[in-house]
C-alpha positions, 0 to 999 in steps of 0.5 A: 500500500502506498502513501496515497492509499493510506491517506485516502482510506484514513477515517476522517473522524478518528484518523485511524487506518484500520478500515475495511471496504464496505460496499459502493455508493452510486453517484452521478459521477459513478460508483464510489468505494465506501469504507468502514472504520473498524475503530469507531464504526464510521462509514465513509467514501474515499477521498478523491483529492478535491474539496468543496 
């Protein structure tokens, strides 16, 4: 796993890297991978490098 993948899958709540894939979310831009943090239970999508 490279450094970008580690940051991309980091939990935004507790900053843990202990995450697992948790299905997909369908958006207008296509499918986005969802993850679940094993430390706090939060589910989130991968970061694509853009912020609004």
